[in-house]
Every structure is written in structure tokens, then in C-alpha cells.
ZAMARGU-4260 file (C-alpha; in steps of 0.2 Angstrom, whole numbers, plus 5000, padded with zeros to 4 digits):
<rodrens>
0) 4186/5491/4532 | 4183/5491/4551 | 4200/5483/4556 | 4208/5497/4546 | 4197/5510/4556
5) 4202/5502/4572 | 4220/5502/4568 | 4220/5521/4562 | 4211/5525/4579 | 4224/5516/4589
10) 4238/5525/4580 | 4229/5542/4583 | 4228/5538/4602 | 4247/5532/4602 | 4252/5549/4594
15) 4241/5559/4606 | 4246/5551/4622 | 4263/5553/4630 | 4276/5540/4629 | 4281/5541/4647
20) 4270/5533/4660 | 4274/5547/4672 | 4265/5560/4661 | 4250/5548/4657 | 4239/5553/4671
25) 4241/5572/4668 | 4237/5569/4650 | 4222/5559/4654 | 4215/5571/4666 | 4218/5586/4654
30) 4206/5577/4641 | 4188/5584/4640 | 4174/5572/4644 | 4171/5567/4626 | 4189/5563/4623
35) 4190/5553/4639 | 4174/5543/4634 | 4182/5540/4617 | 4198/5534/4624 | 4188/5523/4636
40) 4178/5515/4622 | 4193/5512/4612 | 4201/5503/4626 | 4185/5493/4630 | 4185/5488/4611
45) 4201/5479/4614 | 4194/5469/4629 | 4178/5463/4621 | 4180/5446/4612 | 4164/5441/4603
50) 4173/5428/4592 | 4165/5411/4593 | 4178/5397/4596 | 4173/5379/4596 | 4177/5371/4613
55) 4185/5354/4607 | 4200/5344/4608 | 4210/5354/4595 | 4211/5369/4606 | 4220/5360/4620
60) 4208/5366/4634 | 4211/5385/4630 | 4192/5387/4627 | 4177/5381/4637 | 4159/5381/4630
65) 4154/5391/4646 | 4168/5403/4643 | 4163/5406/4625 | 4145/5408/4630 | 4149/5421/4644
70) 4160/5431/4632 | 4147/5431/4619 | 4133/5436/4631 | 4144/5450/4638 | 4147/5456/4620
75) 4128/5456/4617 | 4125/5467/4632 | 4138/5479/4626 | 4131/5479/4609 | 4114/5483/4615
80) 4120/5496/4627 | 4128/5506/4613 | 4115/5502/4600 | 4127/5493/4588 | 4120/5491/4571
85) 4131/5481/4560 | 4121/5486/4544 | 4123/5505/4548 | 4141/5501/4552 | 4143/5495/4534
90) 4143/5476/4536 | 4135/5466/4522 | 4136/5448/4518 | 4149/5444/4505 | 4158/5428/4499
95) 4174/5433/4508 | 4166/5437/4525 | 4152/5425/4527 | 4144/5416/4512 | 4160/5407/4507
100) 4163/5401/4525 | 4146/5393/4529 | 4137/5378/4522 | 4125/5378/4507 | 4110/5375/4519
105) 4115/5391/4529 | 4117/5401/4512 | 4099/5395/4507 | 4093/5400/4524 | 4100/5417/4523
110) 4092/5420/4506 | 4075/5414/4513 | 4076/5425/4528 | 4080/5440/4518 | 4071/5438/4501
115) 4057/5425/4505 | 4054/5406/4501 | 4053/5409/4483 | 4071/5416/4481 | 4080/5401/4488
120) 4075/5389/4473 | 4084/5401/4461 | 4101/5396/4468 | 4098/5379/4477 | 4105/5369/4462
125) 4121/5378/4461 | 4138/5373/4467 | 4144/5381/4483 | 4155/5394/4476 | 4142/5399/4463
130) 4128/5399/4476 | 4138/5410/4488 | 4142/5422/4474 | 4123/5423/4468 | 4118/5424/4487
135) 4129/5439/4489 | 4120/5447/4474 | 4103/5443/4481 | 4107/5449/4499 | 4115/5465/4493
140) 4105/5480/4501 | 4093/5468/4511 | 4100/5473/4528 | 4101/5454/4532 | 4113/5449/4546
145) 4119/5432/4552 | 4111/5428/4569 | 4128/5431/4579 | 4129/5449/4573 | 4111/5454/4574
150) 4106/5466/4588 | 4092/5457/4597 | 4080/5467/4607 | 4076/5459/4623 | 4058/5462/4628
155) 4055/5464/4646 | 4045/5450/4654 | 4027/5455/4656 | 4024/5462/4673 | 4013/5452/4685
160) 3998/5461/4690 | 3997/5467/4708 | 3993/5453/4720 | 3996/5439/4707 | 4013/5431/4709
165) 4009/5417/4698 | 4012/5398/4702 | 4027/5393/4712 | 4041/5384/4704 | 4040/5365/4707
170) 4054/5364/4719 | 4046/5378/4730 | 4028/5370/4729 | 4019/5365/4745 | 4026/5350/4754
175) 4009/5343/4755 | 4009/5339/4737 | 4025/5330/4739 | 4019/5319/4753 | 4004/5313/4744
180) 4015/5305/4731 | 4018/5287/4736 | 4034/5278/4733 | 4026/5268/4719 | 4022/5284/4709
185) 4040/5290/4710 | 4050/5287/4694 | 4063/5274/4695 | 4081/5276/4690 | 4090/5261/4683
190) 4108/5259/4684 | 4118/5260/4668 | 4125/5243/4663
</rodrens>
């Protein structure tokens, strides 16, 4: 559903924009602000990669754990900025898009989160394919989303009261405290054998 909408939007922009690069800037400046913002959002959507990829030997060094985490963090920032709501966008957990691709414990966890502890035992005895199918039925209309596509509100840190800065981190603590520690009190590191 969403992939088809993106493809249709892309085709619409291809038809609307000139084929010649020489005519592109004139066409872009002729667009009103709403159309420019729409085109910018469309282009940005192709640059955002929020797909989790494992960083392991099979990907031949293409992906690092840090790179994946950075991409996902940036995608989260963008999702919060635009108020992305996957439920409102029409996503729901199905056998094909989620439930058939995760482990039985994850399926049970999803049902518990959406419907409460009493619902999971209704399907915990089933084989995976049947469990996924029944979980889809149970989760229908619940608005439940897997953690990676949930829009998480980040609450601002509580503001310190005026004049109260709080304790210093250990590495910035007063040197007097460090000098009072004798060599006998310091932890010893043993070399690995």
C-alpha cells in the first residue's frame, strides 16, 4: 500500500518536472511554496533509511552497528518532527508484514502489550503459523505497533531549579576526593592469561 503510493507520487513528479536539467531550476522556482515543500519531502523520503540491518560477517562490512544506530536515530528525529503516526497511515500488524517474521515469544509479547496478560494464553499453545494468524485477528484494531515503528515522545529532562546545578559527574569531582584514596583502595586490574 505505502510503496505503491510512493511510486505513484514519484511518477507524478517525473511527469511534472522537465526532462532537461537546463530547465529544472526555472521549473523549481516557479513552484509555489506548498509544491516546493512537497517535492522536498518526497526527495527526503528517498534519503531516509530506517531499515534495521544486522552488522555481521554476512554483510561483508557494508554495515556497522554504529551506522545502523545513527540512521535509525536520524529517522526517529524526522518521524517526530513530522508527527509520523503509522497507525493513522494505515499500518497494522499482519502475518505478512510482521507476525510471520518474528519469533513466537515476540508474537505473545505483542498480544500481551495490546490486549493484556489474559490474552496471550489463548494462543501460546499454537504452532507458529496458527499463532501468527490468531495474533493478527487479536491485534486488529488495537493500534499496537512494534517498537521500531512506534513514535516515542521524548520528554524533556526536568529543569534544574535556579541555583541548584546538581552533583558533578565523577570525572569532574574535586581532586581532594581523589587524593584521599590510597593506592590500596584502588581497584586492581589483572592481566588476562
